N, C-alpha and C positions, 0 to 999 in steps of 0.2 A: 710498271708490268704492262703492256699496251693491253686492253679492254676493249677495245672498241668492237661494237658488232658489227660482222663482217653482214652488209642488205643486197650482195648478191643474189638475184633470185634466177636460177636455172629452172626456165618450161621445159615441162614433157608434154608438147600434143596428142592425137592420137595418131601413130606409126604410120609413117606415110603418108599423114598430112601437107599440101603445102604452104609454107607462112608468106604466101599471096594473099594480096586484094584480090585476082582473079578469083581466088574461091567462095562461095558463101559459107565457109564452115564459120559456123559461132564460137566453137572452141576457139578458130586461129585469130577471130578478130579480137577476141579477151586479151590473148595475150598479146597482141598487139597492141591493144590500149593501153596494159597492165602496163609494157614494155616501153613506150611511147612516154608516160607520165615520168616510171620510175627513171629512166635517164637521164630526166631534167633534172632530177636530184641530185646528179651527181654521183650516184650508184652503177653498177653493169648489172644488166639485162641480158641472160643465154638464152638459147630455144634450142633446143636438140631436132634435130630433122633429120630425117633419112635421106641416104645417098641418091641422088639424081630426081628429089624434088626441087618444086622450083620456092626459091625464097628470095624474094623480092622485095619487100616491106624495108623501109628506108633504117629501120633501127634496131638494135638486137645482134649482140652476135651469134651468130649461127655455126653448129659444130655439126655434119653429120659426121652419123653413124649407119652402118650394116643392119637395119632393122629387115627381121625377115617376115613374111606375108602373115595379116591378121589369122587366127586360128580360124578354118574350116567348122560349116555349123555341126559336122562330127566331130571333130576335135573341142569344142564349145560343150556338146554334150558328154564327153567326157570329165571334161573341166567341173562340171556342177556335180557328177558323181565323187568324182575326187574331192571337191573340196566337202562333201557332204561326208564325208569319212575321218576328214583332218588331215588330208594330206594337199591340199594346198590346188592352185589352178596350173599346173603343171604349163598346160600349154601356153598357153595368154604370156606367164613367166618370163618363157623362153622368147616370146616375140616381143617384150619390154628389154629383155636382159642387157642386149646392146648398147639400150641408152649407161650404161657404168661407164662406156670408156672413156665419156663429155667429164668423169668426174675423178680428183682424185680420193682418196679415203679420211685424208685429214680436211676437207670441203665443210666450213661452215657454216655457209650461208645457208637458202634455203631453197628447196627442192620442189615445184609447184608438179605435178602430175596430173592432167586433168582425166576424166572419167574413167582412172585406170585405177583399182583397187588394190588388184596382182599384186604392183608399185612398188606400195606401202612398201613390207616386210622387205625387200629384192633391195630398194636403196638405203632402208636404213645397218643392212648387213654390210653393206658398201660403205655410207657414209656417217660412223655412229654419231657424230657429232653435228651433222646437221638439223636444219627445221624441214624435218619431213612433211608436204603438206599436199590431199587431195580436194582436187575443185571438181566440186559436183556439177556437172552443166543437164545433168539426166538422173532420173530415177535407176539406177545403179545393182542395188540388192535386192530386186524382186525373186532370182535365184538363188537369194544366201538364206541360211537358215541364222537362227539369230546368235548361234555359240560359230557359225563361218565368218559372221561379218563381223564380231567381235575378235577375231583372230587374225582376220585379214585387213583389220584398222589399228593391230596391235605398235606396228609399227609409224605409225602417223602420230604426228604432234598435233596439224589441223586440219578440219574437216571445215573447207570455204563451200556454202549452196548457194544455187544461186537465188533461192528462192524461197522464203520461208515453208511451202510446202514439200520442197526437197527435204528440207530440213528436219521438219516433221516426221515426216514421211523415215527417215533413217534413225531419228531416235526411237519411233516408235522399234524399229527391228532391233535396236540396239538396247532397251529393255530399261533402258535409265536417262536421267540428264544425263549430259556430257557437255563439259566445258570446253572440249576441244573444238564444238561446231560452231561455226557462224553462218550467219547470212547476208551474201552481198548479191544484190541486186544487180544482172545485166543491165548498164545506160547506153545511152547513145552519143554519138561527138557532136554534141550541140552546137561547134564551131561550122564543121561540113551538113551536117544533117542542119537546115534552117528554113524557117518560111521564105516562100517566094517572095517576089517583091512586088510584085501585083497577083490583084487575083484572078486566076486564070477563069476567062470567059465562055462560053456558049454552054453548053448539055453539063449538066454535074455530073462528076465522072468519078468513083466510084471505084479504088485500086486494091484490090489483092498483090502481095510481094509473097513468096516465098515456092516452098517446096510442092508440085501438085501435086501431090498423093490426099488418098482419106485422110489422112489423120487430121492435115492442114484446113482442112474442108471448103475448098472452094465449091463444090458442089452443093454443100448447103445454101452460098451464094450466090449461086444463078440459080439456085430452086425458089429462093429468096425474090431474085430480080424477075421471076416468071409474075410470081406476085404483085408486083410493085407495077408489072407493066401491064398487067389486065387490068388494075385501076386506071389508068391513062397518065403516069406519071412519067417525065421526060428524063434521061439518064442514061449514060452509058459505063458499062463494067468492063475493067483494063483487068486482064491476067496477066502477073507479071512473073515468072517463073518457067521450071522444069520442074521434070521428077525427079534429078539430082543436077548437077552444078556443069551440066556441059548441053551449051545452047544448041549443040550439033547432033543431040543424041537424040535417035528414032523416037518416037510418042507411043507412048507407054498405052497398057490398054484402058488406063485410068485416066489419061491424056484423050485416046482418042473418044471415051465416053462422054467427057464433056464435052465435046464438043458438037458432039451428037445431040447434046440436052441444049447444047446456045445456038443451036439450029429456029429452036422456038422464041429466039429473043433478035434475028436478025442481026442486021447491022451496031446493034447497041452493043455487042461481045466482040472485044477486043485480044488475042491471045497473042505475048511477046514473050519470046524464049529467056531462060535466065542471061542475068543480069547483074556484072561485077559491084563492086563495094561502088566504085566510083559512077556506073552508070545509071546505078537505081536510084541513083540523088533527084534527077531529072522527073523521076517517073512519081516520085511524091509529089514534085512542086508543082505538078502539073494537075494533082487530082483533087477535089474538091471534097472526099470522105476518102476515108483509111480504114479499111475490114480487115478484122483478125479471126476466121470465124473455127477455129481451130475447134477439130472433132476429137480432143483427148485432154490429157492432162499435163495441158504442155508446160514444162517447167517455169520460165522466162523465156517468152522469145524475140530474139532482139528486132524485132518489125515493130514490136507495140511502141517502146518508148524513140524508135527512131520517128515513129508518123506522128508521135505527138509532138519531138523536136522542130520537125519541117514544119508545127502548126494546121494539120489537120484534127477535125473532130473524127473521133477512133467510137467504132462500135465492135466490141469483141466480147469471145466466148466467158463467161465465169466459169475459168479454167484453170486447174494449176495456179499457177503465180502470178498469171495477168494481172488480176485486178491486184496484187499487191504492189503493182507499179503504178496501172493507169487509176488506183483509187478512183476518186468523184469525180473524175474529169473524164470517164469513158463510159459511154451508154454500155450494156454489157444483155447478152441473151445463152439461153442455156441448149445450147445444141445436145440432140439433133434436131433442136425446134428452129424449122426455115420459117414458119410465120411468124415466131416473133423477131426475129431478125429481120424479116423484113416492114415488121414494125418500127422497129428502130432505127432500120434505113428512112422510112415516110419522113419522121418525124425530123431529120435533119435535111430532107428533101425540101420540104416545104414550107422550113423555118429555116433562113438565114440569118435569124438573130442569135438563135439556139447554136447553126452552126458557128459565128462568130466568136459566141461564149465559150463554147467546150474548145474551140481552137484555141484558142487567149491562155486558158485556163492549164489544155493540156501542154504549150510550150513551155508555161512555170513549173509544171510538174516534169519536164523533160530536165530543165534546169539544176533540179534537186538530186536528179540521178543521173546526172552527167558523168562521163569516164573517169574526169576528174577527180570528182565526187567520191566515187567508187571504188578509184584506187588508192586513194587515202584509207577507205573502210579497210582493202585487203592488205595495205602494209600495217596498220592499227591489229590486222589478225592476227599476222606470220610475225612481226616482229616488238609486239607491246607498245607500239610511239606510234604519234605520229608521223609524216616523213616531214624532215629537213626542210627549210624553206628553200624556196629553189629562185636565183637570181634571173630564171627566165619566167616561168608562167604560174608555178605551183603556188 
């Protein structure tokens, strides 16, 4: 009898997401990297996408299904109420249910749903022999009672968390140790994100990349920059990103406020709208220092290992999963303390030797959490074994 393990992985991103490098979505990046390395082992990787979405990554079989709209604010509130009385979150279940069209009842591979706790029991009912996994890229259970979290995850065989911070938070919600939970940090493509061939000349450039929203803390960076400018230090700030993933969108009120704050710094500040996954690489390579001033418990932002992979010394928030990835290769501050941020940036601005040392250590740490290595951890979590050696690059 053939007892070979079916190593097919079927990924479910957020319904409506584009499986494309044109988006800055962390979830889509993770799916692409998992798919990229999985297919090199000879296994199949599928991505369930919404009809009409863009799906132009070069690897992965995309299966279109007719997702409905995500629940409205009112429907989310109804879902929370239903969940607390044990009836399940009907509106979000209705949204993800079309994904079942991509699956046969006798499917025995893995189903990996991203940030979608409500889909666990939906998939388990349709595919009782599959490996059903939740991949947590955010804190997902804040609105869940402990009993609802336990019920919701009843159908899950694995729960992969992008940081120990997220895993510990969920472990506490479940109320006991749970051997279905795994930590796999977000990584970087160390072939694509790599140091520049030469050190950029001219005024030192401090780079911010990410969504330009309060949680990501670009205002803290500008406040720190005012402090540095008052000390007479020479530098420039480059803020790359928009409120969303659309470079042509109108500025949000927060973005307009940032520009008013930047007026105090004259030509030291440059704003660049959202850049896609390919364009943003040149921003890293032309920078001197990378700053990730997140003003919330950021689970595990991709920008930190990517900046490290590009050989940049990094100053980042001591928040969420960031210190788990940066370890001792990053200088930290505690937001919203912009004076502390300024102090850490000043250390790098005045000490080229420290910049070089941290840059080398950051690159070495980024190689430890390369997507190739993180894929192996995901494969181990899903199938209980390391992936077979590929004849290509694995």
